[in-house]
N, CA, C and O atoms as a DFTB+ gen file, in Angstrom:
588 C
 N C O
     1  1     -10.528     -14.250      26.102
     2  2     -10.540     -15.134      24.595
     3  2     -11.866     -15.253      23.088
     4  3     -12.991     -15.738      22.963
     5  1     -11.172     -14.716      22.449
     6  2     -11.899     -14.581      21.342
     7  2     -11.387     -15.017      20.595
     8  3     -10.245     -15.001      20.135
     9  1     -13.004     -15.832      20.286
    10  2     -12.886     -17.447      18.813
    11  2     -12.706     -18.543      19.860
    12  3     -12.934     -18.521      21.069
    13  1     -12.246     -19.488      19.084
    14  2     -12.233     -20.639      19.526
    15  2     -11.182     -21.685      18.935
    16  3     -11.259     -21.591      17.710
    17  1     -10.329     -22.545      19.255
    18  2      -9.296     -23.253      18.700
    19  2      -9.868     -24.133      17.850
    20  3     -10.681     -24.897      18.372
    21  1      -9.569     -24.309      16.035
    22  2     -10.119     -25.070      14.798
    23  2      -9.963     -26.424      15.864
    24  3      -9.273     -26.721      16.839
    25  1     -11.022     -27.025      15.064
    26  2     -11.816     -28.091      15.546
    27  2     -10.954     -29.169      14.264
    28  3     -11.174     -29.291      13.059
    29  1      -9.682     -29.978      15.391
    30  2      -8.980     -31.126      14.730
    31  2      -7.759     -30.336      13.880
    32  3      -7.006     -31.061      13.229
    33  1      -7.557     -29.047      13.859
    34  2      -6.984     -28.077      13.461
    35  2      -5.651     -27.920      14.995
    36  3      -5.965     -27.892      16.185
    37  1      -4.520     -27.862      14.547
    38  2      -3.427     -26.854      15.004
    39  2      -3.223     -25.754      15.286
    40  3      -2.774     -25.287      14.240
    41  1      -3.256     -24.366      16.579
    42  2      -2.829     -23.910      16.058
    43  2      -1.564     -22.825      16.247
    44  3      -1.230     -23.229      17.361
    45  1      -0.782     -21.928      16.015
    46  2       0.429     -21.995      16.483
    47  2       0.381     -20.561      17.384
    48  3      -0.370     -19.594      17.509
    49  1       1.389     -20.943      17.813
    50  2       1.079     -20.011      19.105
    51  2       1.555     -18.102      18.317
    52  3       1.886     -18.098      17.131
    53  1       1.545     -17.580      18.606
    54  2       1.412     -16.333      17.883
    55  2       2.291     -15.059      18.802
    56  3       1.877     -14.084      18.175
    57  1       3.178     -14.506      19.818
    58  2       3.386     -13.372      20.250
    59  2       3.005     -12.350      19.802
    60  3       3.879     -12.030      18.996
    61  1       2.087     -11.454      19.800
    62  2       1.814     -10.250      19.260
    63  2       1.620      -8.968      19.395
    64  3       1.435      -8.984      20.612
    65  1       1.474      -7.430      18.992
    66  2       1.792      -6.458      20.028
    67  2       1.012      -5.871      18.641
    68  3       1.223      -6.113      17.452
    69  1      -0.026      -4.954      19.339
    70  2      -0.625      -4.118      18.837
    71  2      -1.181      -2.581      19.291
    72  3      -2.120      -2.679      20.081
    73  1      -0.748      -0.961      18.915
    74  2      -0.809       0.202      19.405
    75  2      -2.194       0.936      19.044
    76  3      -2.893       0.951      18.032
    77  1      -2.293       1.582      20.400
    78  2      -3.832       2.314      19.976
    79  2      -3.013       3.964      20.247
    80  3      -2.399       4.401      21.220
    81  1      -3.364       4.603      18.834
    82  2      -2.928       5.785      19.353
    83  2      -4.079       7.061      18.534
    84  3      -4.592       6.925      17.424
    85  1      -4.209       7.982      19.260
    86  2      -5.397       8.970      18.903
    87  2      -4.410      10.402      17.506
    88  3      -3.251      10.763      17.301
    89  1      -5.061      10.554      17.236
    90  2      -4.544      12.076      16.714
    91  2      -5.726      13.243      17.827
    92  3      -6.443      12.970      18.789
    93  1      -5.442      14.569      17.088
    94  2      -6.010      15.874      17.886
    95  2      -7.151      15.303      17.829
    96  3      -7.734      14.955      18.856
    97  1      -7.553      15.154      16.849
    98  2      -9.418      14.551      16.985
    99  2      -9.946      13.906      17.739
   100  3     -11.140      14.016      18.018
   101  1      -9.079      13.004      18.283
   102  2      -9.901      12.291      18.587
   103  2      -9.996      10.919      17.306
   104  3     -10.923      10.219      17.714
   105  1      -9.723      10.605      16.660
   106  2      -9.487       9.548      15.419
   107  2      -8.841       8.103      16.347
   108  3      -8.828       7.901      17.561
   109  1      -8.447       7.436      15.437
   110  2      -7.433       6.290      16.007
   111  2      -6.750       5.593      15.085
   112  3      -7.427       4.747      14.501
   113  1      -5.416       5.695      14.710
   114  2      -4.156       4.847      13.686
   115  2      -4.602       4.081      13.859
   116  3      -4.751       3.822      15.053
   117  1      -5.169       3.105      12.839
   118  2      -5.767       1.525      12.047
   119  2      -4.983       1.569      10.934
   120  3      -4.457       2.618      10.562
   121  1      -4.837       0.382      10.287
   122  2      -3.787       0.316       8.621
   123  2      -5.395      -0.684       7.573
   124  3      -5.919      -1.736       7.939
   125  1      -5.650      -0.110       6.694
   126  2      -6.159      -0.991       5.901
   127  2      -5.498      -2.334       5.060
   128  3      -4.313      -2.217       4.748
   129  1      -5.929      -3.112       4.825
   130  2      -5.080      -4.407       4.208
   131  2      -6.346      -5.438       3.308
   132  3      -7.462      -5.901       3.543
   133  1      -5.246      -5.421       2.065
   134  2      -6.699      -6.125       1.870
   135  2      -7.572      -7.541       2.374
   136  3      -8.581      -8.142       2.008
   137  1      -6.589      -7.664       3.381
   138  2      -8.308      -8.347       4.861
   139  2      -8.616      -7.961       5.158
   140  3      -9.468      -8.580       5.794
   141  1      -8.731      -6.205       5.443
   142  2      -9.638      -5.381       6.233
   143  2      -8.606      -4.383       7.148
   144  3      -7.389      -4.213       7.062
   145  1      -9.584      -3.818       8.026
   146  2      -9.351      -3.107       9.281
   147  2      -8.494      -3.915      10.052
   148  3      -8.611      -5.138      10.116
   149  1      -7.271      -2.979      10.891
   150  2      -6.683      -3.636      11.728
   151  2      -6.105      -2.817      12.364
   152  3      -6.019      -1.678      11.905
   153  1      -5.354      -3.234      13.992
   154  2      -4.740      -1.941      14.390
   155  2      -3.314      -2.124      14.290
   156  3      -2.604      -3.107      14.502
   157  1      -3.087      -1.072      13.956
   158  2      -1.464      -1.357      13.672
   159  2      -0.244      -2.295      15.286
   160  3      -0.288      -2.351      16.515
   161  1       0.475      -2.718      14.383
   162  2       1.103      -4.363      15.137
   163  2       0.998      -5.540      14.651
   164  3      -0.029      -5.899      14.076
   165  1       1.805      -6.140      14.773
   166  2       1.855      -8.082      14.457
   167  2       2.881      -8.244      15.412
   168  3       3.448      -7.684      16.350
   169  1       2.850      -9.339      14.691
   170  2       4.017     -10.294      15.450
   171  2       5.701      -9.836      15.916
   172  3       6.635      -9.368      15.264
   173  1       5.519     -10.288      17.579
   174  2       6.575      -9.724      18.040
   175  2       7.980     -10.408      17.738
   176  3       8.146     -10.442      18.957
   177  1       9.097     -10.962      17.262
   178  2       9.677     -10.857      17.101
   179  2      10.934     -11.307      17.831
   180  3      11.421     -10.574      18.692
   181  1      11.533     -12.592      17.495
   182  2      12.431     -13.843      18.558
   183  2      13.532     -12.633      19.231
   184  3      14.502     -12.187      18.618
   185  1      13.040     -12.156      20.909
   186  2      14.209     -11.132      21.074
   187  2      13.994      -9.559      21.434
   188  3      14.700      -8.699      21.958
   189  1      12.521      -9.605      20.835
   190  2      11.985      -8.110      20.896
   191  2      10.763      -8.307      22.145
   192  3      10.216      -9.369      22.444
   193  1      10.544      -7.067      22.709
   194  2       9.756      -7.565      24.201
   195  2       8.071      -6.758      23.015
   196  3       8.101      -6.780      21.785
   197  1       6.904      -6.189      23.806
   198  2       5.685      -5.794      22.907
   199  2       6.077      -4.847      23.225
   200  3       5.062      -4.249      22.867
   201  1       6.973      -3.709      23.796
   202  2       7.117      -2.279      22.981
   203  2       7.915      -2.337      22.427
   204  3       8.168      -1.183      22.083
   205  1       8.934      -3.292      21.844
   206  2       9.881      -2.807      20.999
   207  2       9.300      -3.299      19.461
   208  3       9.552      -2.745      18.391
   209  1       8.497      -4.437      19.666
   210  2       7.574      -4.521      18.416
   211  2       6.495      -3.228      18.183
   212  3       6.824      -2.411      17.324
   213  1       5.414      -3.042      18.803
   214  2       4.978      -1.551      18.415
   215  2       5.295      -0.718      18.238
   216  3       4.446       0.135      17.978
   217  1       7.193      -0.192      18.239
   218  2       7.244       0.761      17.694
   219  2       7.405       0.186      16.775
   220  3       6.529       0.359      15.928
   221  1       8.662      -0.885      16.363
   222  2       8.730      -1.090      15.064
   223  2       7.079      -1.593      13.157
   224  3       6.817      -1.528      11.956
   225  1       6.776      -1.909      14.198
   226  2       5.484      -2.455      13.445
   227  2       4.989      -0.542      13.440
   228  3       4.894      -0.038      12.321
   229  1       4.832      -0.026      14.134
   230  2       4.092       1.606      13.706
   231  2       5.084       1.849      12.231
   232  3       4.886       2.137      11.050
   233  1       5.799       1.655      12.784
   234  2       6.585       2.564      11.773
   235  2       6.462       1.147      10.211
   236  3       5.458       1.286       9.513
   237  1       6.805       0.731      10.068
   238  2       6.772      -0.635       8.905
   239  2       5.425      -0.329       8.644
   240  3       5.364      -0.281       7.415
   241  1       4.416      -0.116       9.063
   242  2       3.086       0.330       9.176
   243  2       2.664       1.399       7.860
   244  3       2.502       1.498       6.644
   245  1       2.633       2.130       9.256
   246  2       1.996       3.390       8.822
   247  2       2.913       4.262       8.754
   248  3       2.656       5.350       8.238
   249  1       4.313       3.956       9.307
   250  2       5.147       5.473       9.181
   251  2       5.553       6.381      10.083
   252  3       6.103       7.444       9.792
   253  1       5.220       5.875      11.537
   254  2       4.799       6.917      12.497
   255  2       6.005       6.746      13.433
   256  3       6.429       5.593      13.518
   257  1       6.548       7.566      14.055
   258  2       7.335       7.576      15.287
   259  2       6.160       7.539      16.250
   260  3       5.297       8.404      16.396
   261  1       6.303       6.231      16.958
   262  2       5.584       6.379      18.583
   263  2       6.107       6.361      19.706
   264  3       7.298       6.099      19.542
   265  1       5.792       6.544      21.152
   266  2       6.478       6.573      22.033
   267  2       5.117       5.433      23.023
   268  3       3.903       5.561      23.188
   269  1       5.814       4.715      23.332
   270  2       4.499       3.562      23.913
   271  2       4.003       4.426      25.059
   272  3       4.727       5.418      24.974
   273  1       3.152       4.619      26.114
   274  2       2.684       5.235      27.205
   275  2       2.483       3.993      28.586
   276  3       3.091       2.925      28.519
   277  1       1.834       4.227      29.433
   278  2       1.307       3.404      30.360
   279  2       0.464       2.330      30.597
   280  3       0.628       1.407      31.395
   281  1      -0.488       2.539      29.803
   282  2      -2.271       1.744      29.222
   283  2      -1.540       0.401      28.579
   284  3      -0.591       0.570      27.813
   285  1      -1.993      -0.921      28.899
   286  2      -1.814      -2.375      28.275
   287  2      -2.273      -3.295      28.434
   288  3      -1.977      -3.990      29.406
   289  1      -3.274      -3.689      27.437
   290  2      -4.664      -4.964      27.731
   291  2      -3.792      -5.673      26.715
   292  3      -3.176      -5.350      25.699
   293  1      -4.102      -7.310      27.760
   294  2      -3.778      -8.747      26.959
   295  2      -5.281      -9.159      26.883
   296  3      -6.266      -8.845      27.551
   297  1      -4.988     -10.373      25.305
   298  2      -6.147     -10.569      25.415
   299  2      -5.365     -12.622      23.720
   300  3      -4.311     -12.886      23.141
   301  1      -6.112     -12.974      23.762
   302  2      -5.744     -13.872      23.097
   303  2      -6.822     -14.172      22.377
   304  3      -7.839     -14.207      23.069
   305  1      -7.084     -14.539      20.565
   306  2      -7.570     -14.164      19.810
   307  2      -7.343     -15.790      18.611
   308  3      -6.247     -16.144      18.176
   309  1      -8.477     -16.399      18.366
   310  2      -7.860     -17.756      17.510
   311  2      -8.343     -16.783      16.545
   312  3      -9.486     -16.364      16.723
   313  1      -7.383     -16.159      15.118
   314  2      -7.699     -16.662      13.973
   315  2      -6.902     -17.450      12.871
   316  3      -6.025     -18.298      13.037
   317  1      -7.596     -16.799      11.342
   318  2      -6.529     -18.087      10.398
   319  2      -6.781     -16.398       9.096
   320  3      -7.434     -15.446       8.670
   321  1      -5.573     -17.263       9.115
   322  2      -4.602     -16.737       8.251
   323  2      -4.242     -16.760       6.748
   324  3      -3.385     -17.497       6.261
   325  1      -5.084     -15.764       5.987
   326  2      -5.574     -15.953       4.531
   327  2      -4.305     -16.368       3.774
   328  3      -3.900     -17.374       3.191
   329  1      -3.827     -15.023       4.075
   330  2      -2.255     -15.369       3.070
   331  2      -1.000     -16.326       3.979
   332  3       0.097     -16.362       3.420
   333  1      -1.100     -16.936       5.068
   334  2      -0.183     -17.914       5.074
   335  2      -0.786     -19.469       5.744
   336  3      -0.045     -20.331       6.218
   337  1      -2.054     -19.554       5.662
   338  2      -2.950     -20.694       5.198
   339  2      -2.886     -21.397       6.680
   340  3      -3.469     -22.473       6.814
   341  1      -2.269     -20.883       7.676
   342  2      -2.755     -20.976       9.269
   343  2      -3.143     -20.550       9.716
   344  3      -3.380     -19.343       9.663
   345  1      -3.533     -21.581      10.671
   346  2      -4.152     -20.814      12.272
   347  2      -3.589     -20.497      13.553
   348  3      -2.920     -21.283      14.225
   349  1      -3.938     -19.093      13.931
   350  2      -3.105     -19.354      14.793
   351  2      -3.527     -19.179      16.429
   352  3      -4.582     -19.812      16.397
   353  1      -3.460     -18.959      17.120
   354  2      -3.904     -18.471      18.596
   355  2      -2.350     -17.623      19.080
   356  3      -1.191     -17.877      19.409
   357  1      -3.275     -16.485      18.852
   358  2      -2.314     -14.995      18.794
   359  2      -2.452     -13.980      20.378
   360  3      -3.327     -13.135      20.566
   361  1      -1.591     -14.269      21.151
   362  2      -1.284     -13.875      22.448
   363  2      -1.291     -12.790      22.272
   364  3      -0.076     -12.807      22.076
   365  1      -1.609     -11.464      22.107
   366  2      -2.013      -9.932      21.886
   367  2      -1.773      -9.103      23.317
   368  3      -2.365      -9.371      24.363
   369  1      -0.925      -8.193      23.175
   370  2      -0.720      -7.066      24.012
   371  2      -1.373      -5.824      23.478
   372  3      -0.749      -5.612      22.439
   373  1      -2.197      -4.972      23.595
   374  2      -2.196      -3.810      23.311
   375  2      -1.402      -2.620      23.690
   376  3      -1.259      -2.613      24.913
   377  1      -1.131      -2.142      23.420
   378  2      -0.589      -0.853      23.909
   379  2      -0.926       0.562      23.725
   380  3      -1.188       0.938      22.582
   381  1      -0.956       1.456      24.767
   382  2      -1.069       2.847      24.384
   383  2      -0.026       3.732      23.804
   384  3       1.003       3.890      24.459
   385  1      -0.135       4.220      22.867
   386  2       1.304       5.156      22.245
   387  2       0.811       6.784      21.391
   388  3      -0.053       7.138      20.588
   389  1       1.645       7.247      21.942
   390  2       1.623       8.444      20.900
   391  2       2.595       8.616      20.180
   392  3       3.757       8.270      20.393
   393  1       2.003       9.357      18.971
   394  2       2.506       9.590      17.827
   395  2       3.202      10.914      17.746
   396  3       2.510      11.911      17.949
   397  1       5.083      11.135      17.348
   398  2       5.633      12.106      18.173
   399  2       5.548      13.490      16.828
   400  3       5.555      13.111      15.658
   401  1       5.503      14.425      17.010
   402  2       5.106      15.616      15.169
   403  2       5.951      14.988      14.626
   404  3       5.711      14.177      13.731
   405  1       6.942      15.217      15.011
   406  2       7.753      14.827      13.432
   407  2       7.726      13.269      12.621
   408  3       7.936      13.201      11.410
   409  1       7.456      12.126      13.410
   410  2       7.225      11.338      13.028
   411  2       5.330      11.350      12.268
   412  3       5.066      10.560      11.361
   413  1       4.642      11.967      12.612
   414  2       3.247      12.086      11.793
   415  2       3.533      12.691      10.295
   416  3       2.986      12.299       9.264
   417  1       4.479      13.697      10.399
   418  2       4.200      14.516       8.718
   419  2       3.989      13.570       7.446
   420  3       4.778      12.625       7.444
   421  1       3.333      13.597       6.641
   422  2       3.634      12.629       5.781
   423  2       3.796      11.269       5.787
   424  3       4.036      10.719       4.712
   425  1       3.682      10.394       7.137
   426  2       3.311       9.351       6.856
   427  2       3.535       7.840       6.252
   428  3       2.595       7.908       5.460
   429  1       3.948       6.829       6.081
   430  2       4.341       6.189       4.671
   431  2       4.776       5.441       5.101
   432  3       5.881       5.706       5.574
   433  1       4.125       3.572       5.313
   434  2       4.719       2.930       5.707
   435  2       5.351       1.949       4.635
   436  3       4.834       1.793       3.529
   437  1       6.528       1.284       5.047
   438  2       6.926       0.584       4.363
   439  2       6.628      -0.703       3.357
   440  3       7.303      -1.276       2.501
   441  1       5.188      -0.889       3.920
   442  2       4.400      -2.061       3.623
   443  2       3.388      -1.698       2.339
   444  3       2.415      -0.964       2.512
   445  1       3.782      -2.417       0.732
   446  2       2.863      -1.352      -0.107
   447  2       1.393      -1.664       0.377
   448  3       0.689      -0.658       0.294
   449  1       0.516      -3.143       1.019
   450  2      -0.811      -3.277       0.397
   451  2      -1.252      -2.633       1.916
   452  3      -2.443      -2.741       2.207
   453  1      -0.170      -1.840       3.082
   454  2      -0.659      -1.144       4.274
   455  2      -1.408      -0.166       3.696
   456  3      -1.475       0.007       2.479
   457  1      -2.248       0.791       4.914
   458  2      -2.278       1.813       4.406
   459  2      -3.421       2.446       5.240
   460  3      -4.650       2.491       5.184
   461  1      -2.073       3.083       6.332
   462  2      -2.824       4.235       7.838
   463  2      -4.302       4.994       7.336
   464  3      -4.642       5.903       6.580
   465  1      -4.741       4.313       7.978
   466  2      -5.939       5.656       8.200
   467  2      -6.435       6.028       9.084
   468  3      -6.501       5.010       9.773
   469  1      -6.971       6.963       9.750
   470  2      -7.670       7.567      11.138
   471  2      -9.077       7.545      11.126
   472  3      -9.710       8.169      10.274
   473  1      -9.662       6.815      12.081
   474  2     -11.082       6.515      12.226
   475  2     -11.439       6.997      13.336
   476  3     -10.593       7.020      14.230
   477  1     -12.995       7.598      13.641
   478  2     -13.290       7.615      14.886
   479  2     -13.023       6.063      15.930
   480  3     -12.691       5.092      15.250
   481  1     -13.111       5.880      17.019
   482  2     -13.911       5.547      18.268
   483  2     -14.719       4.587      17.787
   484  3     -14.312       3.430      17.900
   485  1     -15.635       4.752      17.341
   486  2     -17.334       4.020      17.303
   487  2     -17.139       3.243      15.701
   488  3     -17.570       2.110      15.487
   489  1     -16.343       4.157      14.551
   490  2     -16.348       2.924      13.184
   491  2     -14.877       2.285      13.376
   492  3     -14.401       1.666      12.424
   493  1     -13.887       2.456      14.987
   494  2     -13.172       1.356      14.867
   495  2     -13.629       0.028      15.726
   496  3     -13.290      -1.070      15.283
   497  1     -14.322       0.096      16.834
   498  2     -15.547      -0.516      17.210
   499  2     -15.955      -1.251      16.342
   500  3     -16.207      -2.376      16.775
   501  1     -16.135      -1.114      15.296
   502  2     -18.067      -1.617      14.710
   503  2     -16.610      -2.274      13.286
   504  3     -16.940      -3.390      12.886
   505  1     -15.596      -1.893      12.774
   506  2     -15.066      -2.242      11.778
   507  2     -13.456      -2.712      11.736
   508  3     -12.691      -2.695      10.772
   509  1     -13.240      -3.083      12.945
   510  2     -11.777      -3.577      12.596
   511  2     -12.284      -5.181      12.778
   512  3     -13.286      -5.662      13.305
   513  1     -11.419      -5.626      12.269
   514  2     -11.865      -7.283      11.866
   515  2     -11.408      -7.710      12.664
   516  3     -11.634      -8.823      12.188
   517  1     -11.017      -7.885      13.358
   518  2     -10.715      -9.327      14.819
   519  2     -11.865      -8.413      15.972
   520  3     -12.210      -7.232      16.016
   521  1     -12.134      -9.362      16.629
   522  2     -12.552      -8.950      17.708
   523  2     -11.789      -8.679      18.775
   524  3     -12.030      -7.636      19.382
   525  1     -10.804      -9.475      19.194
   526  2      -9.600      -9.205      20.196
   527  2      -9.438      -7.489      19.941
   528  3      -9.626      -6.758      20.914
   529  1      -9.097      -6.900      18.646
   530  2      -9.050      -5.463      18.252
   531  2     -10.320      -4.752      18.246
   532  3     -10.415      -3.585      17.866
   533  1     -11.134      -5.336      18.595
   534  2     -12.681      -4.041      18.687
   535  2     -12.620      -3.969      20.088
   536  3     -12.707      -2.828      20.543
   537  1     -12.496      -4.863      20.870
   538  2     -12.420      -4.906      22.830
   539  2     -11.091      -4.200      23.204
   540  3     -10.959      -3.405      24.135
   541  1     -10.244      -4.557      22.447
   542  2      -8.976      -3.238      22.653
   543  2      -9.474      -2.101      22.872
   544  3      -9.382      -1.780      24.056
   545  1     -10.045      -1.235      22.111
   546  2     -10.304      -0.335      21.578
   547  2     -11.160       0.103      22.694
   548  3     -10.837       1.134      23.283
   549  1     -12.269      -0.582      23.082
   550  2     -13.454      -0.087      24.017
   551  2     -12.607      -0.556      25.577
   552  3     -13.011       0.147      26.503
   553  1     -11.783      -1.352      25.905
   554  2     -11.050      -0.956      27.033
   555  2     -10.206       0.094      27.024
   556  3      -9.946       0.704      28.061
   557  1      -9.556       0.495      25.537
   558  2      -8.655       1.649      25.607
   559  2      -9.763       2.935      25.971
   560  3      -9.303       3.919      26.551
   561  1     -10.520       2.915      25.787
   562  2     -11.470       4.130      26.684
   563  2     -12.622       3.762      27.089
   564  3     -13.785       4.094      26.860
   565  1     -12.126       3.062      27.693
   566  2     -12.980       3.047      29.435
   567  2     -14.204       2.788      29.292
   568  3     -14.983       3.422      30.004
   569  1     -14.611       2.041      28.581
   570  2     -15.674       0.720      27.628
   571  2     -15.423      -0.418      28.276
   572  3     -14.369      -0.675      28.857
   573  1     -16.983      -1.568      28.138
   574  2     -16.601      -2.432      27.716
   575  2     -17.841      -2.751      27.048
   576  3     -18.710      -1.887      27.171
   577  1     -18.255      -4.153      26.119
   578  2     -18.755      -4.631      25.519
   579  2     -20.175      -5.368      26.358
   580  3     -20.261      -5.796      27.509
   581  1     -20.794      -5.327      25.689
   582  2     -21.889      -6.428      26.116
   583  2     -21.706      -8.011      26.320
   584  3     -21.549      -8.360      25.150
   585  1     -21.630      -9.171      27.084
   586  2     -21.570     -10.161      27.128
   587  2     -21.573     -10.679      26.194
   588  3     -21.501     -11.907      26.169
C-alpha cells in the first residue's frame, strides 16, 4: 500500500491497469503529461479486464499495439487527482507487455497531452510520479526497494 487515505476525505476506489514495456535497448515506455511521468495505463472501464484496459490505454496514450505477457503485480495507491479534484484509492494491476513491431513504428496516441517517452529503468524508478509505479518497475526488474 502506498500513501494513506486522506484524513476526513473519502477516496473513490478506482481499479486501474498499467503496462510495462521495454524496447530493444532496455528502455521503458512511459507517458509524460502535464501532471508528470507515469506508466501507460489508467482506469479499468466497466466490463473490462486489466488485460483489456492495458491494451486499450497503451493504444490511446502511446499509439502502441501491445500483447500482454505473464508477469503481473498489484498495489494500492492513494492519490489526489488535480484534474478531477478527487482523492482516489487506486487498485492497480501492473502487467508485462510486449510491443508489436507494427505498433511501434511512428507511435502517437490519441490523447493530445500525453507523450510517449522511453527512459532507462533507473530514470523510471526515480522520476515516475506515483510510488506504486516506481515500485512496479523495481518488481518487474526483479529488484526490491528498501523499506
